[in-house]
C-alpha positions in Angstrom: 70.5 109.3 125.1 67.6 108.2 122.9 67.9 106.3 119.6 67.5 109.5 117.5 70.4 111.2 119.3 72.5 108.1 118.8 71.8 108.1 115.1 72.5 111.8 114.8 75.9 111.4 116.5 77.1 109.2 113.6 75.9 111.6 110.8 77.0 115.0 109.7 75.0 117.8 111.3 75.2 119.8 108.1 74.2 117.4 105.4 73.2 114.1 107.1 75.9 112.0 105.5 77.7 109.4 107.5 80.9 110.4 109.3 84.1 108.5 108.7 87.3 108.2 110.8 90.2 110.5 110.2 93.5 108.4 110.1 96.7 110.1 111.0 100.3 109.1 110.2 102.0 107.9 107.0 99.4 106.1 104.9 99.9 102.6 103.5 98.6 101.5 100.1 95.4 100.1 101.6 94.8 103.4 103.4 95.1 105.3 100.1 92.5 102.9 98.6 90.2 103.2 101.6 90.4 107.0 101.3 89.7 106.9 97.6 86.6 104.8 98.4 85.4 107.2 101.1 85.8 104.8 103.9 88.4 106.9 105.8 89.9 110.4 105.6 93.6 111.0 105.7 94.6 113.4 108.4 98.3 113.9 107.6 101.5 113.1 109.6 101.5 115.9 112.1 99.7 114.9 115.3 99.0 117.4 118.0 97.1 115.3 120.5 94.0 117.5 120.0 93.1 116.3 116.5 89.5 115.5 115.4 88.8 111.8 114.9 85.8 111.9 112.6 84.7 113.9 109.5 81.9 114.1 107.0 82.1 111.5 104.2 80.6 114.0 101.8 83.3 116.6 102.4 81.5 119.1 104.6 83.9 121.0 106.9 82.6 119.1 109.9 85.0 117.5 112.3 84.3 115.6 115.5 86.4 114.4 118.4 85.8 111.5 120.6 84.4 108.1 120.0 81.8 107.5 117.3 78.5 106.2 118.8 76.9 103.4 116.8 73.2 102.8 117.1 
């Protein structure tokens, strides 16, 4: 994988914004603050085992599974 592919893997393929982790489970106060700041997305309390782990920070309907690749 070249550097351009690595960079693309951590950006939304629709708008180019950074992707952020989706956090599942009952959120704490700090998780609510991080979600309000756009650092994480809250995924809810129902976990199926096949849930996406990353989403677009700008709100596009883009979800990704697997580990984020940092360049």
